[in-house]
N, C-alpha and C positions, 0 to 999 in steps of 0.2 A: 456451584458451578462457574467453571474457567470464563465462561459467555459474559456475564457478573464480571469479572476480573478484568474484562476484558474493553467492558463498556467506561468500567472505574481507569482503564488508565487513557481512552481517548476524555473522556472528562478532562483528564488530571493533564494533557498534553494540552489539550483546548486552552485551558486558565493558567499554567505556566506559560503556554505561549505570549497572553495578553498580559500576565503579569511583569513578565522581563520589560515588554513595551512600555509598559509601564513605570517601569519604575528605573529602565537604563536605555530607554526608546530603542531598542535593540529587533530586530523581524531575525529572528533565529528558525527561520528555518528549518531548517538539519538539527534543531529542540524538536520541534515537532512531528517531521517525518519517524526520527526514533521512536518515539514513543505511540507514537502512531499507526508505527510500524508491530512495536507489541505488543501493543492492543489487540489489535488484523489478527492476528499468530491465534491469538487466544480463543479470538472468536469463531475465526476459520479452522481450527483444530479441535472444538474439544466437542466432548461427544454430543445428538441430535438428541429426541427423545426417543423417536424407534431409531435408531442406531441399525441398522443394517446394512448387506451389500451392497441396497438398492442406492441408500445413501453414503456411499462411497463408494461408486460409477459416477454417480453425478458432484460429487469432491472432484474426483480426479480429468470426469470431462471438463470444469468449470477450470485446473489447474492446467490442464489444454489449453485453454483459451484464455491463459493468466495469463502465464507467461511469455510464450512470447509477443504478445502482442502490450505486454509490461515493457519488454524486454525493446523490443521497438519503438511506441515510443520514448521510452531512454534513449536508444542513441537518433532518432529526428532531434528529441532535445536538444543536446549534444551536440549536432552536429550542425545542422539551423540556427540555435543563441546563441552556444557556448565555446563556440571554435573560431578563431579566432579569421582575421580575412588572409591573412599571409602565415602558413605553417612557417616560416621563418624567420616572425617577427621580433622569434627571445622574451616577446610574453607568457607570461603565467595562465597558462589553460588549465580554465576549471570547469568543470565537469558532474553531471549528478552524484549524487552518495549514493553506496548501495543500499540506504535505510530508503535513501527515496524511492531507489530503486524498486527498490521489493517492495515498498507500500505503494508503488503503483498496481503491481505484478497483485497485491493482498484486497487491488482497490477492485479491480477487474475478476479476479479466477473467488470474492464471495459473493457480485455482484450476477456473476455469471449461474454463480453457481444457488441464490437464487431465485434468479429466470428459469434456468430449468427445476425445480423443485413446485415453480408457484405450474406452470407450461406442466409437467409430469403430474399434479395434480390435479390441476381441471379438465385431464381428460377422461 
């Protein structure tokens, strides 16, 4: 099952993140975001036990919330925390990577999907 591959990737991301810090004293958040992004892709887009139109609809609704919210959070973080105070300062402008942005989108979408599924099963 692909969800198992996704969970293994999440575990590998955390282990490799802390191993790299313990060996080289580097906090490599880009490595962490890249592997977590792949793990969340496998988890979110894998088939469910009862994969029907209802599940597809819930996943689509979750993506409808995850994509705009994740991109909005990316924009806010870039604007308030990573952009320089003076636009013509000549400094290098760092921004959030695509992996980090997509990790935020998939985290929100996965959480929204499980919330919607829980809410629907409760009714």
